[in-house]
C-alpha positions in Angstrom: 22.9 -11.1 -23.8 21.0 -9.4 -21.0 22.5 -9.7 -17.5 21.9 -8.2 -14.0 24.0 -7.0 -11.1 22.8 -6.2 -7.6 23.7 -2.7 -6.2 22.9 -0.6 -3.1 20.4 2.2 -3.5 19.2 4.9 -1.3 15.4 4.8 -0.7 13.2 7.5 0.8 10.1 7.5 3.0 7.9 10.0 4.8 6.6 9.9 8.3 3.9 11.4 10.4 4.2 11.1 14.2 7.2 10.3 16.4 8.6 6.9 17.1 8.4 6.0 20.7 7.3 3.3 23.1 3.9 5.1 23.3 3.0 4.0 19.7 0.0 1.7 19.6 -0.9 1.8 15.9 1.4 1.9 12.8 0.1 2.6 9.3 2.2 1.6 6.3 0.7 3.4 3.3 1.9 2.9 -0.3 1.3 5.7 -2.8 0.0 5.3 -6.4 1.7 5.7 -9.8 3.4 9.0 -10.4 3.1 10.2 -6.8 5.7 11.0 -4.1 5.5 10.0 -0.5 6.0 13.6 0.9 2.7 14.7 -0.7 0.8 11.4 -0.4 1.3 11.2 3.4 -0.4 14.6 3.9 -3.7 12.8 3.2 -3.3 11.0 6.5 -2.9 14.0 8.8 -6.5 13.5 10.1 -5.7 10.1 11.7 -2.6 11.2 13.6 -2.4 11.3 17.4 0.3 10.7 20.0 -0.1 6.9 19.8 -0.3 6.6 16.0 2.5 6.6 13.4 2.1 6.8 9.6 4.9 5.6 7.4 4.8 6.2 3.6 7.6 4.5 1.6 8.5 6.0 -1.7 9.0 3.9 -4.8 12.6 4.1 -6.0 11.9 4.4 -9.7 11.5 8.1 -10.6 10.5 9.9 -13.7 9.4 13.3 -14.9 5.7 14.1 -15.2 4.6 16.1 -18.2 6.8 17.8 -20.8 8.2 20.7 -18.8 10.3 18.6 -16.4 9.1 20.6 -13.4 7.5 17.7 -11.5 8.8 14.2 -10.6 6.8 11.1 -9.9 7.6 7.6 -8.8 6.5 4.1 -9.8 6.7 0.8 -7.9 6.6 -1.8 -10.8 6.7 -1.9 -14.5 6.6 -4.8 -16.9 10.3 -4.5 -17.6 12.3 -6.7 -15.1 9.1 -7.0 -13.1 10.3 -9.8 -10.9 13.5 -8.0 -9.9 11.6 -4.8 -9.1 9.2 -6.7 -6.9 12.0 -8.4 -5.0 13.9 -5.1 -4.6 10.9 -3.4 -3.2 10.2 -6.2 -0.8 13.7 -5.9 0.5 13.2 -2.1 0.9 9.9 -2.6 2.8 11.4 -5.3 5.0 14.4 -3.0 5.9 12.1 0.0 6.5 9.7 -2.1 8.7 12.6 -3.3 10.8 14.0 0.2 11.1 10.7 1.6 12.3 10.2 -1.2 14.8 13.6 -0.6 16.3 13.0 3.1 16.6 9.6 2.5 18.3 11.3 0.1 20.7 8.7 -2.7 20.5 6.5 -4.6 18.0 3.4 -4.8 20.1 1.4 -2.4 17.9 -1.6 -2.7 15.5 -0.4 -2.7 11.9 -2.8 -1.1 9.5 -1.7 -1.2 5.8 -3.1 0.7 2.9 -2.2 0.5 -0.8 -3.6 3.2 -3.1 -3.8 2.4 -6.8 -0.5 1.0 -8.0 0.7 0.8 -4.4 -1.9 -1.9 -3.7 -0.3 -4.8 -5.7 3.1 -3.9 -4.3 1.8 -3.9 -0.8 0.1 -7.2 -1.3 3.2 -8.9 -2.7 5.1 -7.8 0.4 2.5 -8.8 2.9 1.8 -12.2 1.3 5.5 -13.1 1.7 5.8 -11.9 5.3 4.5 -13.2 8.7 3.6 -9.8 10.1 0.3 -9.8 12.1 -1.9 -7.4 10.2 -4.8 -5.6 11.8 -6.2 -4.4 8.5 -5.4 -4.4 4.8 -7.0 -1.6 2.8 -6.9 -1.6 -1.0 -8.0 1.8 -2.2 -8.8 2.2 -6.0 -6.5 -0.7 -6.5 -6.3 -4.1 -8.1 -5.3 -7.6 -6.8 -2.6 -9.5 -8.6 -3.9 -12.9 -9.7 -0.6 -14.5 -8.7 -1.4 -13.7 -5.0 -4.7 -15.6 -5.2 -3.3 -19.1 -4.8 -4.3 -22.0 -2.6 -1.1 -21.6 -0.6 -2.0 -18.0 0.2 -5.6 -18.5 1.2 -5.0 -18.7 5.0 -2.9 -15.6 4.8 -5.7 -13.7 3.0 -8.3 -14.8 5.5 -6.3 -13.3 8.3 -5.8 -9.8 6.8 -9.2 -8.1 7.5 -9.4 -6.9 3.9 -11.3 -3.7 3.0 -11.7 -2.7 -0.6 -12.4 1.0 -1.2 -13.7 2.2 -4.5 -14.9 5.6 -5.7 -18.2 5.5 -7.6 -16.7 7.9 -10.1 -13.2 6.4 -10.3 -12.0 7.3 -13.8 -9.6 4.4 -13.8 -12.0 1.7 -12.8 -14.8 1.0 -15.3 -18.0 -1.0 -14.6 -16.5 -3.8 -16.6 -13.4 -3.7 -14.4 -15.5 -3.9 -11.3 -17.5 -6.9 -12.7 -14.3 -8.8 -13.6 -12.8 -8.0 -10.2 -15.9 -9.3 -8.3 -15.8 -12.5 -10.4 -12.2 -13.1 -9.6 -12.4 -12.5 -5.8 -15.6 -14.4 -5.4 -14.3 -17.4 -7.3 -11.3 -17.4 -4.9 -13.6 -17.1 -1.9 -12.0 -13.9 -0.7 -13.5 -12.4 2.5 -13.7 -8.6 2.3 -15.7 -5.6 3.2 -16.6 -3.3 0.2 -16.7 0.4 0.8 -17.9 2.7 -2.0 -17.9 6.4 -1.8 -19.2 9.2 -4.0 -15.9 10.4 -5.4 -13.1 9.8 -7.9 -9.6 8.2 -7.9 -8.2 9.8 -4.7 -8.0 9.4 -1.0 -11.0 11.1 0.6 -10.4 12.4 4.1 -14.0 11.8 5.4 -13.9 8.2 4.2 -10.5 7.5 5.7 -11.6 8.9 9.1 -14.7 6.7 9.1 -12.6 3.6 8.2 -10.1 4.4 10.9 -12.7 4.7 13.6 -14.0 1.1 12.8 -10.6 -0.6 12.8 
């Protein structure tokens, strides 16, 4: 018989910028499968200034990459105990958000959120359950879980200023994937801005800078 027990676990995150009352914009950015926050967050150096803070939570499930055991990656969700992993990560993101808000000293800031690849579905599941006022939601090379596209969630979706960013040469997103994706979001009546760039499955600095200027 399979059973479960709740435990405490130490979770990591990376940060660009300093928490202070001067902060006007906070970015929560979730990395993709097999990545670590300390490397992922470097992709956001170009949008940092004295009033901006970038927070990159790191998924708590770790594993070795490749066969030489020299590199470690992290994963947000797997199909094994998926519901528990989602709930655990939501608790992690909640606690981290509260910690950052306390350190800033106020919550009167613009909240921009970005989920890259596997980080997108996890980000969505957190935001859908919360009442945070979101300035923008950016899904980059990512998917949208069908369980978030419910009638109950429609008003929440409409308030999130959604931007979908896809590389024209993304090796993980085929033309058929794109077609199915468009059919799903259009049948739901999802409002979004599509941004395509001439690149592969990665964060491109020039594209990020342009998006940031228009938020």
